[in-house]
C-alpha positions in Angstrom: 0.0 -0.1 -0.1 3.0 2.5 0.5 3.4 1.8 -2.7 0.8 2.9 -4.1 0.8 6.1 -2.1 4.3 6.7 -3.3 3.2 6.3 -6.9 -0.4 8.4 -6.3 2.2 11.3 -4.9 4.4 11.1 -7.7 1.2 11.2 -9.9 -0.4 14.4 -8.5 3.7 16.2 -7.9 4.0 15.4 -12.0 0.1 16.8 -12.5 1.3 20.0 -10.1 4.4 20.5 -12.7 2.6 20.0 -15.6 0.3 22.9 -14.8 3.6 24.9 -13.5 5.2 24.7 -16.5 1.9 25.4 -18.5 1.4 28.6 -16.5 5.0 29.7 -17.1 4.3 29.1 -20.5 1.0 31.7 -20.4 2.9 34.0 -18.4 5.7 34.2 -21.2 3.2 34.8 -23.8 1.2 37.1 -21.8 4.7 39.2 -21.1 5.2 39.2 -25.1 1.9 40.4 -25.6 2.1 43.0 -23.3 5.3 43.9 -24.3 4.2 44.3 -28.2 1.5 46.3 -26.9 3.7 49.0 -25.3 6.2 48.6 -28.0 3.0 50.1 -30.4 1.7 52.4 -28.3 5.1 54.1 -28.1 5.4 54.1 -31.5 1.9 55.4 -32.1 3.0 58.4 -29.4 6.1 59.4 -31.4 4.2 59.4 -34.6 1.3 61.4 -32.7 4.3 63.9 -31.9 5.3 64.2 -35.0 2.6 65.1 -36.5 1.9 67.5 -33.9 5.5 69.2 -34.6 4.8 69.4 -38.6 1.5 71.0 -37.6 2.9 73.6 -35.1 5.5 74.4 -37.9 2.9 74.9 -40.7 0.7 76.9 -38.5 3.8 79.3 -37.3 5.3 79.4 -41.6 1.4 80.5 -42.2 1.1 82.9 -39.4 4.6 84.4 -40.4 3.0 84.5 -44.2 -0.1 86.4 -43.6 1.9 89.2 -41.2 4.3 89.4 -44.1 1.4 89.9 -46.5 -1.0 92.3 -44.8 1.2 93.8 -41.5 -1.4 96.4 -40.6 -4.2 93.9 -40.4 -2.0 91.4 -37.8 -0.9 94.6 -35.5 -4.6 95.6 -35.2 -5.6 92.0 -34.6 -2.7 91.9 -32.1 -4.0 95.0 -30.5 -7.5 94.0 -30.6 -6.5 90.5 -29.1 -4.5 92.2 -26.1 -7.4 94.9 -25.2 -9.7 92.0 -25.2 -7.6 89.8 -22.8 -6.4 92.9 -20.8 -10.5 93.9 -20.2 -11.5 90.4 -19.8 -8.5 90.2 -16.8 -9.5 93.2 -15.2 -12.9 92.2 -15.3 -12.2 88.9 -13.3 -9.8 90.7 -10.9 -12.5 93.3 -10.0 -15.2 90.6 -9.4 -12.8 88.7 -7.3 -12.0 91.5 -4.8 -15.5 92.0 -4.7 -16.3 88.7 -3.1 
């Protein structure tokens, strides 16, 4: 009967060992999947950063071209925006001091 117990114990140990090996294989596969997902996300973030940089450069070039083409309109627009921002800031400060 002791031999039967040892055989049963060995079978259980083998089953546990097989399960551990399967789990290790699954963990390795999941690690690879996660690694690829992170690499893909980093690549996509780099692409988006490049696109954003190119868009900003185009915007700056377009603004410079418009300023050179019509300087008086650009100065007037800048003055109007500055006055509006100044008035809005003054209004907000005055409103916050009243409270």
